[in-house]
LOFIKE-150288 format. One record per residue (C-alpha): residue in one letter; residue number from 1; y, z, x. Coordinates in Angstrom, 3 decimals, always signed. Layout:
N
   resn   resi          y          z          x
      A    NUM          Y          Z          X
...
REM end
This chain:
477
   resn   resi          y          z          x
      X      1     +0.003     -0.036     -0.011
      X      2     +2.346     +0.824     +2.874
      X      3     +1.692     -2.534     +4.512
      X      4     +2.535     -4.242     +0.941
      X      5     +5.560     -2.485     +1.065
      X      6     +6.504     -4.029     +4.487
      X      7     +5.743     -7.411     +2.721
      X      8     +7.647     -6.902     -0.245
      X      9    +10.652     -6.373     +1.895
      X     10     +9.969     -9.605     +3.590
      X     11     +9.655    -11.264     +0.211
      X     12    +13.123     -9.957     -0.732
      X     13    +14.516    -11.579     +2.526
      X     14    +13.070    -15.050     +1.181
      X     15    +14.796    -14.524     -2.223
      X     16    +18.120    -14.449     -0.525
      X     17    +17.679    -18.260     -0.087
      X     18    +17.618    -19.279     -3.701
      X     19    +20.143    -16.756     -4.347
      X     20    +22.618    -18.437     -1.750
      X     21    +21.491    -21.723     -3.301
      X     22    +22.496    -20.397     -6.896
      X     23    +26.023    -19.283     -5.553
      X     24    +26.655    -22.630     -3.758
      X     25    +25.863    -24.539     -7.039
      X     26    +27.720    -21.926     -9.124
      X     27    +24.548    -21.128    -11.420
      X     28    +24.070    -18.366    -13.656
      X     29    +20.732    -17.747    -12.109
      X     30    +22.242    -15.994     -9.088
      X     31    +22.180    -12.888    -11.092
      X     32    +18.568    -13.219    -11.780
      X     33    +17.789    -13.720     -8.117
      X     34    +20.004    -10.605     -7.214
      X     35    +18.294     -8.225     -9.808
      X     36    +14.770     -9.749     -8.654
      X     37    +15.410     -9.099     -5.073
      X     38    +16.717     -5.540     -5.737
      X     39    +13.714     -4.875     -7.707
      X     40    +11.321     -6.178     -4.969
      X     41    +13.417     -4.257     -2.302
      X     42    +12.957     -0.787     -4.091
      X     43     +9.392     -1.188     -4.531
      X     44     +9.096     -2.333     -0.936
      X     45    +11.038     +0.730     +0.538
      X     46     +9.238     +3.107     -1.823
      X     47     +5.888     +2.008     -0.680
      X     48     +6.816     +1.833     +3.010
      X     49     +8.681     +5.067     +3.352
      X     50     +7.290     +6.932     +0.581
      X     51     +3.680     +7.019     +1.654
      X     52     +2.461     +8.626     +4.797
      X     53     -1.192     +7.511     +5.354
      X     54     -3.303     +9.974     +7.474
      X     55     -4.989     +6.972     +9.170
      X     56     -3.397     +3.534    +10.124
      X     57     -6.349     +1.793    +11.342
      X     58     -7.803     -0.869     +9.118
      X     59    -11.477     -2.107     +8.952
      X     60    -13.049     -5.139     +7.199
      X     61    -13.029     -3.480     +3.708
      X     62     -9.318     -2.779     +3.972
      X     63     -8.506     -6.263     +5.461
      X     64    -10.154     -8.115     +2.810
      X     65     -8.783     -5.803     -0.014
      X     66     -5.066     -6.114     +1.428
      X     67     -5.303     -9.972     +1.877
      X     68     -6.300    -10.468     -1.726
      X     69     -3.814     -7.786     -3.203
      X     70     -0.870     -9.332     -1.366
      X     71     -1.111    -12.792     -2.927
      X     72     -1.325    -10.953     -6.461
      X     73     +1.667     -8.765     -5.616
      X     74     +3.757    -11.455     -4.284
      X     75     +2.909    -13.486     -7.164
      X     76     +3.865    -10.587     -9.648
      X     77     +7.254    -10.026     -7.914
      X     78     +7.768    -13.777     -7.319
      X     79     +7.548    -14.224    -11.066
      X     80    +10.542    -12.124    -11.645
      X     81    +13.305    -14.870    -11.264
      X     82    +11.417    -17.030    -13.837
      X     83    +11.526    -14.065    -16.626
      X     84    +15.278    -13.213    -15.668
      X     85    +16.525    -16.702    -15.380
      X     86    +18.536    -18.685    -17.719
      X     87    +15.585    -20.489    -19.227
      X     88    +13.211    -18.436    -21.111
      X     89     +9.726    -18.528    -19.654
      X     90     +6.633    -16.123    -20.847
      X     91     +4.943    -13.764    -18.544
      X     92     +1.623    -16.039    -18.462
      X     93     +3.849    -19.096    -17.571
      X     94     +5.844    -17.226    -15.025
      X     95     +2.830    -15.557    -13.278
      X     96     +0.908    -19.163    -13.428
      X     97     +3.989    -20.933    -11.757
      X     98     +4.246    -18.274     -9.015
      X     99     +0.481    -18.157     -8.164
      X    100     +0.503    -21.911     -8.051
      X    101     +3.685    -21.712     -5.680
      X    102     +2.239    -19.267     -3.197
      X    103     -1.368    -20.746     -3.319
      X    104     +0.139    -24.275     -2.706
      X    105     -1.758    -25.522     -5.700
      X    106     +1.024    -27.509     -7.452
      X    107     +0.236    -27.192    -10.969
      X    108     +3.176    -26.469    -13.169
      X    109     +3.855    -25.277    -16.657
      X    110     +7.433    -26.061    -16.642
      X    111     +7.963    -28.881    -19.410
      X    112    +10.847    -30.381    -17.187
      X    113    +11.613    -29.180    -13.632
      X    114    +15.055    -31.180    -13.836
      X    115    +16.070    -28.959    -16.701
      X    116    +15.924    -25.782    -14.403
      X    117    +18.465    -24.719    -11.909
      X    118    +18.615    -25.665     -8.277
      X    119    +18.050    -21.994     -7.318
      X    120    +14.692    -21.902     -9.340
      X    121    +13.508    -25.315     -7.831
      X    122    +14.287    -23.807     -4.297
      X    123    +12.366    -20.741     -5.078
      X    124     +9.233    -22.964     -6.296
      X    125     +9.375    -24.902     -3.030
      X    126     +9.972    -21.896     -0.966
      X    127     +6.960    -20.217     -2.373
      X    128     +4.809    -22.955     -1.316
      X    129     +6.174    -22.986     +2.078
      X    130     +5.554    -19.308     +2.514
      X    131     +2.002    -19.814     +0.998
      X    132     +1.310    -22.723     +3.036
      X    133     +0.716    -21.208     +6.351
      X    134     -0.309    -17.930     +4.919
      X    135     +1.651    -14.725     +3.882
      X    136     -0.554    -12.402     +6.091
      X    137     -0.029    -14.848     +9.211
      X    138     +3.732    -14.535     +8.578
      X    139     +3.458    -10.734     +8.376
      X    140     +1.454    -10.725    +11.719
      X    141     +4.135    -12.617    +13.348
      X    142     +7.022    -10.579    +12.411
      X    143     +5.263     -7.144    +12.559
      X    144     +3.374     -6.961    +15.941
      X    145     +2.117     -3.493    +15.351
      X    146     -0.420     -4.847    +12.834
      X    147     -2.131     -6.519    +15.764
      X    148     -3.677     -2.913    +16.385
      X    149     -4.474     -1.930    +13.018
      X    150     -6.511     -4.570    +11.400
      X    151     -4.673     -7.808    +12.232
      X    152     -7.813     -9.763    +13.270
      X    153     -9.657     -8.588     +9.941
      X    154     -6.544     -9.853     +7.816
      X    155     -6.071    -13.186     +9.936
      X    156     -9.871    -13.878     +9.295
      X    157     -9.614    -13.313     +5.787
      X    158     -6.755    -15.588     +5.258
      X    159     -6.872    -18.396     +7.621
      X    160     -9.029    -21.267     +6.212
      X    161    -12.010    -22.758     +8.018
      X    162    -15.298    -21.670     +9.277
      X    163    -14.698    -20.003    +12.618
      X    164    -11.126    -18.869    +13.232
      X    165     -9.805    -19.889    +16.832
      X    166     -7.168    -17.814    +18.432
      X    167     -4.634    -19.858    +20.318
      X    168     -3.226    -16.899    +22.225
      X    169     -5.075    -13.569    +23.438
      X    170     -3.280    -11.401    +20.858
      X    171     -3.630    -12.356    +17.111
      X    172     +0.367    -11.635    +16.471
      X    173     +0.980    -14.363    +19.237
      X    174     -1.321    -16.768    +17.351
      X    175     +0.374    -16.104    +14.207
      X    176     +3.905    -16.672    +16.020
      X    177     +2.585    -20.088    +17.546
      X    178     +1.208    -21.137    +14.222
      X    179     +4.512    -20.626    +12.294
      X    180     +6.563    -21.865    +15.309
      X    181     +4.718    -25.287    +14.757
      X    182     +4.949    -25.071    +11.084
      X    183     +8.606    -24.286    +11.123
      X    184     +9.307    -27.038    +13.790
      X    185     +7.627    -29.785    +11.615
      X    186     +9.504    -28.827     +8.538
      X    187    +12.738    -28.832    +10.211
      X    188    +12.109    -32.384    +11.641
      X    189    +10.792    -33.467     +7.938
      X    190    +14.379    -32.144     +6.520
      X    191    +16.336    -34.205     +8.786
      X    192    +14.282    -37.388     +8.511
      X    193    +14.547    -37.012     +4.536
      X    194    +18.150    -36.124     +4.698
      X    195    +18.989    -39.365     +6.576
      X    196    +17.253    -41.384     +3.558
      X    197    +18.496    -41.496     +0.008
      X    198    +17.791    -37.876     -0.743
      X    199    +20.471    -35.102     -0.916
      X    200    +20.376    -32.089     +1.429
      X    201    +18.979    -29.989     -1.254
      X    202    +16.174    -32.441     -2.355
      X    203    +15.281    -32.947     +1.354
      X    204    +14.678    -29.041     +1.862
      X    205    +12.596    -28.788     -1.333
      X    206    +10.339    -31.814     -0.464
      X    207     +9.993    -30.852     +2.961
      X    208     +8.928    -27.357     +2.043
      X    209     +6.443    -29.082     -0.706
      X    210     +5.028    -31.775     +1.791
      X    211     +4.446    -29.716     +4.880
      X    212     +2.711    -26.933     +3.061
      X    213     +0.808    -29.672     +1.239
      X    214     +1.903    -27.885     -2.117
      X    215     +3.229    -30.738     -4.332
      X    216     +6.094    -29.175     -6.458
      X    217     +9.089    -31.723     -6.782
      X    218    +12.577    -31.424     -7.923
      X    219    +12.126    -34.378    -10.108
      X    220     +9.799    -35.004    -13.278
      X    221     +8.526    -38.195    -11.753
      X    222     +7.965    -36.889     -8.268
      X    223     +8.970    -39.108     -5.207
      X    224     +8.921    -42.062     -7.660
      X    225    +12.344    -40.959     -8.668
      X    226    +13.913    -42.500     -5.275
      X    227    +11.791    -45.722     -5.141
      X    228    +12.084    -45.655     -1.489
      X    229     +9.731    -47.067     +0.957
      X    230    +11.178    -44.706     +3.579
      X    231    +10.691    -41.542     +1.818
      X    232     +7.291    -42.638     +0.847
      X    233     +6.311    -43.150     +4.471
      X    234     +7.940    -40.248     +5.874
      X    235     +6.408    -37.909     +3.586
      X    236     +3.072    -39.710     +3.722
      X    237     +3.240    -38.883     +7.827
      X    238     +3.974    -35.391     +7.426
      X    239     +1.307    -34.576     +4.668
      X    240     -1.143    -36.062     +6.882
      X    241     -0.256    -33.669     +9.710
      X    242     -0.213    -30.866     +7.238
      X    243     -3.809    -31.580     +6.486
      X    244     -4.585    -31.593    +10.314
      X    245     -5.656    -28.451    +12.035
      X    246     -2.654    -26.763    +13.489
      X    247     -4.656    -25.703    +16.448
      X    248     -5.111    -29.281    +17.423
      X    249     -1.454    -29.908    +16.704
      X    250     -0.436    -27.023    +18.998
      X    251     -2.644    -28.468    +21.804
      X    252     -0.906    -31.784    +21.322
      X    253     +2.543    -30.580    +21.454
      X    254     +1.710    -28.758    +24.726
      X    255     +0.496    -32.102    +26.301
      X    256     -3.253    -31.617    +25.963
      X    257     -3.999    -34.621    +23.522
      X    258     -7.477    -34.998    +24.458
      X    259     -8.959    -32.515    +21.995
      X    260     -7.508    -34.375    +19.373
      X    261     -9.467    -37.450    +19.995
      X    262    -12.693    -35.684    +20.911
      X    263    -12.651    -33.556    +17.878
      X    264    -15.236    -34.688    +15.459
      X    265    -13.638    -33.480    +12.360
      X    266    -10.208    -34.892    +13.081
      X    267    -12.101    -38.510    +13.636
      X    268    -13.759    -37.775    +10.373
      X    269    -10.545    -37.278     +8.762
      X    270     -9.152    -40.689    +10.057
      X    271    -12.605    -42.260     +9.117
      X    272    -12.454    -40.861     +5.613
      X    273     -8.966    -42.118     +4.832
      X    274     -9.609    -45.516     +6.230
      X    275    -12.892    -45.994     +4.092
      X    276    -11.250    -44.938     +1.086
      X    277     -8.242    -47.039     +1.749
      X    278    -10.349    -50.016     +1.828
      X    279    -12.217    -49.167     -1.496
      X    280     -8.832    -48.325     -3.124
      X    281     -7.328    -51.630     -2.177
      X    282    -10.425    -53.577     -3.111
      X    283    -10.464    -51.982     -6.548
      X    284     -6.573    -52.438     -6.957
      X    285     -6.990    -56.360     -6.233
      X    286    -10.313    -56.845     -8.509
      X    287     -8.656    -55.146    -11.566
      X    288     -5.400    -57.368    -11.034
      X    289     -3.058    -54.447    -10.407
      X    290     -1.410    -56.269     -7.441
      X    291     +2.520    -56.084     -8.189
      X    292     +3.795    -56.319     -4.677
      X    293     +2.683    -55.649     -1.154
      X    294     +3.339    -51.965     -1.452
      X    295     +0.707    -51.822     -4.120
      X    296     -2.023    -52.743     -1.852
      X    297     -0.665    -51.119     +1.363
      X    298     +1.597    -47.895     +1.105
      X    299     +0.810    -46.677     -2.430
      X    300     -3.023    -46.400     -2.241
      X    301     -2.692    -44.711     +1.286
      X    302     -0.065    -42.460     +0.004
      X    303     -2.249    -41.438     -2.937
      X    304     -5.167    -41.044     -0.727
      X    305     -3.435    -38.617     +1.764
      X    306     -1.828    -37.036     -1.206
      X    307     -5.323    -36.129     -2.585
      X    308     -7.387    -35.443     +0.528
      X    309     -4.662    -32.772     +1.626
      X    310     -4.505    -31.524     -1.812
      X    311     -0.720    -32.006     -1.991
      X    312     -0.432    -33.901     -5.277
      X    313     +2.871    -35.817     -4.860
      X    314     +3.144    -39.093     -6.490
      X    315     +5.029    -42.279     -6.004
      X    316     +3.429    -44.401     -8.723
      X    317     +1.138    -44.493    -11.696
      X    318     -2.521    -44.367     -9.987
      X    319     -4.075    -43.876    -13.540
      X    320     -3.787    -47.645    -14.107
      X    321     -5.956    -48.302    -11.054
      X    322     -9.151    -47.314    -13.376
      X    323    -11.712    -44.890    -13.474
      X    324    -13.411    -45.868    -10.148
      X    325    -10.356    -44.682     -8.339
      X    326    -10.252    -41.506    -10.273
      X    327    -13.757    -40.783     -9.189
      X    328    -12.894    -41.577     -5.617
      X    329    -10.271    -38.932     -5.796
      X    330    -12.546    -36.451     -7.061
      X    331    -14.499    -36.852     -3.875
      X    332    -11.231    -36.287     -1.857
      X    333    -10.298    -33.315     -3.746
      X    334    -13.589    -31.780     -3.056
      X    335    -13.809    -32.427     +0.617
      X    336     -9.992    -31.649     +1.402
      X    337     -8.592    -32.117     +4.819
      X    338     -9.299    -30.265     +8.275
      X    339     -9.953    -26.512     +8.424
      X    340     -6.925    -24.682     +9.981
      X    341     -4.466    -26.754     +7.909
      X    342     -2.417    -26.100     +5.041
      X    343     -4.612    -28.353     +2.563
      X    344     -7.067    -27.137     -0.130
      X    345    -10.471    -28.411     -0.862
      X    346    -13.997    -27.243     +0.803
      X    347    -12.626    -28.757     +4.191
      X    348    -14.190    -31.843     +6.133
      X    349    -15.580    -29.329     +8.601
      X    350    -17.905    -27.792     +6.103
      X    351    -18.923    -31.493     +4.801
      X    352    -19.677    -32.535     +7.988
      X    353    -22.018    -29.451     +8.654
      X    354    -23.671    -30.005     +5.356
      X    355    -24.238    -33.776     +6.415
      X    356    -25.865    -33.099     +9.695
      X    357    -27.988    -30.155     +8.497
      X    358    -29.153    -32.556     +5.712
      X    359    -29.983    -35.323     +8.119
      X    360    -31.948    -32.603    +10.220
      X    361    -33.902    -31.442     +7.201
      X    362    -34.877    -35.125     +6.118
      X    363    -35.905    -35.524     +9.748
      X    364    -37.902    -32.461     +9.523
      X    365    -39.813    -33.824     +6.537
      X    366    -41.483    -36.402     +8.743
      X    367    -41.572    -34.213    +11.755
      X    368    -42.243    -30.660    +10.796
      X    369    -42.627    -29.459    +14.107
      X    370    -39.364    -30.749    +15.747
      X    371    -36.579    -28.252    +16.730
      X    372    -33.263    -29.472    +15.426
      X    373    -29.630    -28.101    +15.342
      X    374    -26.388    -29.115    +13.954
      X    375    -24.034    -30.070    +16.766
      X    376    -20.165    -30.456    +16.369
      X    377    -17.710    -31.262    +19.005
      X    378    -20.387    -31.136    +21.426
      X    379    -21.532    -27.450    +20.661
      X    380    -24.665    -26.398    +19.088
      X    381    -23.589    -24.475    +15.785
      X    382    -25.485    -21.048    +15.108
      X    383    -28.121    -21.100    +12.216
      X    384    -26.158    -18.325    +10.335
      X    385    -22.859    -20.116    +10.346
      X    386    -24.732    -23.189     +8.899
      X    387    -26.305    -20.957     +6.345
      X    388    -22.922    -19.550     +5.323
      X    389    -21.620    -22.936     +5.141
      X    390    -24.159    -24.231     +2.817
      X    391    -23.623    -20.940     +0.808
      X    392    -20.066    -21.469     +0.589
      X    393    -20.538    -25.004     -0.858
      X    394    -22.938    -23.814     -3.408
      X    395    -20.463    -20.970     -4.426
      X    396    -17.684    -23.275     -4.525
      X    397    -19.509    -25.602     -7.078
      X    398    -20.552    -22.554     -9.036
      X    399    -17.107    -21.329     -9.410
      X    400    -15.998    -24.542    -10.697
      X    401    -18.621    -24.534    -13.194
      X    402    -18.136    -21.027    -14.349
      X    403    -14.331    -21.526    -14.535
      X    404    -14.846    -24.791    -16.556
      X    405    -17.245    -23.031    -18.964
      X    406    -14.987    -20.136    -19.639
      X    407    -12.033    -22.555    -20.234
      X    408    -14.086    -24.495    -22.790
      X    409    -14.789    -21.104    -24.451
      X    410    -10.975    -20.564    -24.679
      X    411    -10.693    -23.897    -26.579
      X    412     -9.969    -26.570    -23.927
      X    413    -11.689    -30.135    -24.222
      X    414    -14.764    -30.452    -22.122
      X    415    -13.613    -32.746    -19.670
      X    416    -10.093    -31.222    -19.322
      X    417    -11.423    -27.833    -18.736
      X    418    -13.622    -28.730    -15.629
      X    419    -10.990    -30.934    -14.484
      X    420     -8.427    -28.246    -14.719
      X    421    -10.973    -25.743    -12.963
      X    422    -11.670    -28.250    -10.232
      X    423     -7.814    -28.835     -9.688
      X    424     -6.920    -25.317     -9.387
      X    425    -10.131    -24.337     -7.153
      X    426     -9.358    -27.175     -4.768
      X    427     -5.773    -26.338     -4.834
      X    428     -4.870    -30.000     -5.609
      X    429     -2.905    -29.379     -8.878
      X    430     -3.286    -32.757    -10.461
      X    431     -2.506    -32.311    -14.109
      X    432     -5.052    -32.540    -16.824
      X    433     -3.168    -35.590    -18.139
      X    434     -5.467    -37.565    -15.860
      X    435     -7.995    -37.019    -18.332
      X    436     -5.959    -37.404    -21.436
      X    437     -4.981    -33.586    -22.194
      X    438     -1.327    -34.081    -22.247
      X    439     -0.012    -34.156    -18.702
      X    440     +0.894    -30.564    -18.323
      X    441     -0.588    -27.138    -17.967
      X    442     +1.814    -25.655    -20.549
      X    443     -0.504    -26.740    -23.355
      X    444     -3.345    -24.394    -21.729
      X    445     -3.387    -21.009    -23.825
      X    446     -2.224    -18.055    -22.190
      X    447     -5.602    -16.640    -21.588
      X    448     -6.495    -20.078    -19.843
      X    449     -3.507    -19.791    -17.419
      X    450     -4.733    -16.267    -16.104
      X    451     -8.152    -17.736    -15.581
      X    452     -6.546    -20.733    -13.750
      X    453     -4.352    -18.306    -11.785
      X    454     -7.570    -16.435    -10.482
      X    455     -9.324    -19.863     -9.708
      X    456     -6.216    -20.737     -7.404
      X    457     -6.272    -17.547     -5.591
      X    458    -10.234    -17.878     -5.142
      X    459     -9.701    -21.303     -3.998
      X    460     -6.857    -20.574     -1.405
      X    461     -8.554    -17.559     +0.075
      X    462    -11.876    -19.642     +0.389
      X    463    -13.992    -17.746     -2.167
      X    464    -15.453    -14.714     -0.011
      X    465    -12.157    -12.772     +0.299
      X    466    -11.655    -12.527     -3.329
      X    467    -15.268    -12.617     -4.652
      X    468    -16.498     -9.864     -2.452
      X    469    -14.115     -7.456     -4.261
      X    470    -16.249     -7.958     -7.192
      X    471    -19.433     -6.691     -5.750
      X    472    -20.511     -3.043     -6.008
      X    473    -21.352     -2.667     -2.195
      X    474    -17.676     -3.519     -1.171
      X    475    -16.679     -0.264     -2.863
      X    476    -19.413     +2.024     -1.260
      X    477    -18.489     +3.864     +2.037
REM end
């Protein structure tokens, strides 16, 4: 609770940006952010200085519990500006929007984002940017003392991937390095977008959204509003970088490019994008959907990268490309990009493990006495890690199935229920309108929004961190 208090004070500091935005544009929502910041700061101060724990060390149990709680608490206080703002939003809608932001899912229940103030749109984008690299990782970067009290447990509980690589000897130094790269790439993207047709405000919001692979936009028709090839290409490049492992980017920026080209996962990432691009283009040509050169070059490539990185930004009406393209997008949503990135999905790393292990099992059907192993990046992967990956993928599918079944019980149509569950667990955020439900999550009943919020959290923290809290053994000493 004391660490959560520190985190709430950090969240208060982040609320100052949309507060300043409201003052710059002379919006009444400045009051909403001032009150929200005051409430959040008060709660943070009371928890931090009002509690004196007898022990300051944290084990695995505390690390898992804290990591899961932080995302819920951040969303609870992050929803305050929506509740206190000039537009009336229900508690269910406000929490859903905040959780969707922090988990970088990008689902929205707001009927028209353009009708909301600049400050609210800034807060939506900023929430995604905070959640993209991770709340805990940011905290470890700014509060180094956590390095000695369970920092590694929290780092492992939040960072995406199978094995968590430390870039520096201390976990706080690793957190600073990751956030340093993240901040640098975001700053560069802001400048590049500002040079184009976007205003400074739109550039900042979309840089936050693209770099975090979140997908919130300040316009109802997303990037299609600008109809700019320049904007599309720039955002596409940085979405791709957002789906790349930041440890590889870290080494590349420090002059060591060899790990990038020797990395099996990164090569698979490039291969998947290339193969799916060819299939998209062939499908578009066969369906007679070619309108100009961009419809068979930039648009399909943008849609592929937007989907595989779980960003969800759009530049065209991809539904007109037919059901085959939608089916291919399901595959991209499931796989996601590289582990250690800001993207969602099951991650290419795990898919690679599964494919290589399946190939070994098929070989052993013919040669039962053969000794086989899974080798990635030239290293033999221990059997226990392979087993954990297979278990993860099975549970991942089960969570989608259970989520879809629960949503059908609430009253959603069958296809839309499972698509919405899939979209939220994979943190992609494509609206259920793809399957004809209406195009926005505001039509989902309130109970369904809370279910989808839980699915977003489970997907962002990669299942185990959240699901382990529901096991009786976790609570036993």
